[in-house]
N, C-alpha and C positions, 0 to 999 in steps of 0.2 A: 741414810735415807729415810725420810718420813714416810708414813703409810700413804699419805695423801698423793704423793709424788709417785710411789709404786704404783698405786691404781693408774694414774695416768699413763705411765710408761709401758704397763701392760696393755691398757687400751690402744695406745698408738701403735705398739709392736704387731699386736693382733691385726689392726687395720691395715697398716702398711704392708704386712706380710701377705695378706689375703690380696691387696690389691696387686702386689708384684707378682703374683703367680697366675694371674687370669690372662695372660697376653697383654695387649695394650690397655692400661688401665684408662678410664673416662675420667680425664681431666677438662679444663676449661678450654683447651686448645682447638676445640671444634668450631669455636666463636672467632677465630683468628682466619675464617674463609678456609676451613679445612673441615667440613661435615664429612668428607668421605673417609676419614680416620676413624670414624663410628658408624657410618652408616654405607653400607657396600652397595645400595641403591643409588647413591649419588655419583657414582663411577661414571662419567661422561656425560653427566646431567647438564653440564654447562657448556657455553658456546666456545670457550676454548679448553685445551688440555692445560691441567695445572700441576706443576711439579712443587712440592712443599718439603723443607727442611726443618726439622723443630729440635731444640736442645732445652732440656728441662732439668733443673737441679734445686734439690731441697736441702733446707737447714744449712746454709753457709757456715763453715767454722766446726761442722760436726764430723768427726772421723766415719768414714763408711757411709755418708749420706746417700740417699736414693737419688738416682740421676736416669734420666731416659733420653734417647736420641732415636728419632723417626726420620725415614726418608719415604715420600709417597710422591706416585705418579698416576694420574688417570685422565682418561680422554676419550671422545667418541671414537666408534669403530663402525664405519658404515653409518646408515640413516637411523638405525634404531636400537643400536647395540653399544656399550661401553666397556671398557676394560680398565684395570689398574693394577699397580702393585705396591705394596707396604712392605719396608725392611726396618727392623726395629732392634735396638739394644737396650735393656732395662736392667739396673744394678740396685740392688738393696742390700746393703751390709755383706754377708756372705752368701748371699741369694743373687743369681742372675739367670737372665734370660735372654736370647736372642732368637729372633724369627722372621719369617717373610710370609706374607699372603698375596695370593692371586685371585682377582676379582672379576667377574663377569656381571653386566648389568643390561637388562632390556627396558627399553623406553616406548611407551605407548603415546602417541601425540592424539589429542581429542580436538584440537583447534581447528579452525578453516583454513588457516594460513601458516607462514612460517615465523611470523613475530608475535602472535597471540599465543601466551604460555599457558598450556593446559596440559600437564604430562604426567602420567602415572609410571612410575618406574619399580622395576624388581632387580634385587641384587644377590649375589652369593659370594662369599670369600672363602676360599680354603688356605688353611695355614699350618705351616709346620713349624713347632717351636721347639727349643731345647733349653732345659732349665739346668742350672748347675747349683751345687752346694759345694763350697769351697772350705775343706776342713782343715786346711793346713796351719791355720793360726789358731785352731781351738785348743790346742795343749800349751800355748804360751801365756793363757791366763794362769798357769798354776794349779788349776783344778783338774784332777784326774778322773777320767770317765771312760771304764771299760768298752762302753758301747760306740765310742768314737775313734776311729783309726787315727786321725791326726794328720796323715801324710798323703791323702787323696782328694781329689776333686771329683765328687759324684756327679754323673750326666745322666740325664734322661731326655729322650725326645718324644714328642706326642703330636697328634693330628688333631685338628679341630675347623669346624665352620660357624661362620656367621651368616645369617639371611636377613634380608629386609624389604622394606618397600617404602616408596617416597610419592608424596603428590604435592605438585607444583601447580599452582593456579593462580595466575597473575600475582599479587603482591603477598598471596598466602602460600603457606608450605606446612607439611607435616611429616614425620618419619616414624617408622617403628622398626626396630632391629632386635633380633635375637643373637647375643653373642655367646659363643661356646655352646651351639646348639646341641652338640651330643656329649654323652658323659665319656670321658677318657681315664683310664687307668695310667696313673704316674708313680712309679715304684719309689721314686726318689723321695716323695711326701708321703708314703703310705701308712697310714695309722695317724697321720697329723691334719691331713686335709682331704676333703670329699674330692670324689670324682667328678662331681656335679659344680661346674663352673658357670652355669647358665645363668644368663641376666637378660632382663628385657629393657628396652629403652624405646621411650616414646617423648617426641619432641614437637613443638608446634610453634609458629611465630608470624607475624604480620608485620609488613612494612608500609608506613604512610607518611605522607608530607608531601613536600615540592622537589621535585628532582633537581630543580635550578637553586635551591637554598639549602634546606636541611632536610634528611629522610631520618625517620625514627623507627627503629626495629625491637619491639619487645618480644620476647620468646621465652619459652619453658623448655625444661628437659626432666622428665622423671624416669627414676630407674628402681628397678625390682630385682634383687638377687634372689634366686628361685631356692637354694639350699638353705638359706638362712632367714628368708622372709623379710630381710632389710629393705628398707624404702629410703629414696633421698630425691630430693626435687632442687633444680637450678631456676632461678628467677633472673632473667637477664634482660638488660636494655641496651641498645647501640644506639649512636647516633652518627651519620654520615654528613660530610660537608663537601659537595663536588667543586672542583677548580677545572681550569682547562687542561692541566697537566695530569690529572687524576681526581683522587679524594682522599681526605683525612677522616679518620674515624676513630671514636673511642666508646668505651662502655662500662659497664658495672654488672657483675654477676655475684649471686647470693647462692650459696648451697647450703642445705639443711638436712642432716640424717634425721628421720623420723624416730628412729630407735636411740635412745639415751643409753649411756653407761653410768653406774652408780660408783661413788667414792665418797671415802669419809673425810669429813672436814671438822677436825676436833671429836666431838661426840655426836655430831649430826650427820646423818645421810643424805648426800646430794646427788643430784643427777645431771649429767652434761651431755649435750647432743654435739656431734662433729658437725662444725659450721666453717665454711670458707666465705672470705669477701676477696672479690677478684677483680681489681680495674684492670682494664687493658686498652692499648692505643695502637694504632696502625696507620700506615699509609700506602696507598697505591699511586705508583709514579710509572705511567704509561703501562707496561707489562710486568713491572716488576711491584712486589709486595713485602712489606717489613712490618711485624707485629711484636710488642712485648706485653707481657702480662705478668702480674705478680699477685699470687694467692697468699692471704693471711688467714691464720686459723684464729678464731675467736673463741670465748669462754673464760671461765675462771682460772682453769688450769691448761698450761700448754707446755710442751717438751722444750721448745726453744723460741725465743723471740724473733727469731728469723723467719722470713716466709719462703715461698716457692717461686723461682724465677723461671721464665721461658722466653726464648726468643725463637721467631717463625720467620723463616726467609721463603719467599715464592716467586715463581716465575710462570707467567700464563703465555702457552705457544700454540701454534696450530689454531689460532682462531679465524675459521673459515665461514663461519655464519653470521648473519645479521643478528644484532642484540635483539631480545624480545622487549616488546613494548610495555614494560612493566616495571614498578620499583621491586627489583629482585637481585639484590647485590651477590647472592650465592650461585646464580647461574649466569648472571651478565658479566 
């Protein structure tokens, strides 16, 4: 294996290992009508309760490739409150985690009537997560390590919370969330990973156009990791086409990490930033929703030519309120 590829594999291992241990990682699935997955303040913000099921697989054809499944449900409770639950299973090679989050949100309406959207929301999610490290296949490689038992599956559970706020005003929205707000000691990764998994998310977007022809939704998402000071940004654009039976939509997302990693290319030292390009397409048919996203890593060096595939299935239920008079697909 050449040195150039070793640098890449090390970079991707570190990135994927860190992502897989933070609870539910921030992928592009929030763009598939699923903002509640990353923003607890969106629980019950819409005029319907939302059930969403996602399945994500990375690097088809690679052994022990990362995979993530989530099931979430959120809806209104009374006039001013919302509640939700998220259950997830995340696997990344020998590492895996399962968990559940319960959410409460409070919504303050500033509009004069029921159809003009002017809503400030606050939310908190409390989650219990179990991490596992499967050592049973470690010794099959033929390399002996006295520090590895080789016959056990290590397990460790921990508790954490996410807190956030959202503001929806007619066609504009903004969200701010702190993921893993409290430091949590996890003995299973003691000495390898910090107890500080805190991450800050800030997103905003605006929808414009004609609701009878095309709607355009540009948005951004900024991420900041507290422990490592890593920063990343998503720049997104979605387009909606309404029909009598529902709507068809598609979009494109571009993610770039501000911090690069150096590698050797022959005698020269190069730097590469983690970058994703994610096209997505979806359909709303009545109260049913289906979406597909594909994320491709760009750059001179890649672990594999395959991308990351994700499917989202959704169902809207208990739609008891009139739709808001705005271009606001996330809440209408």
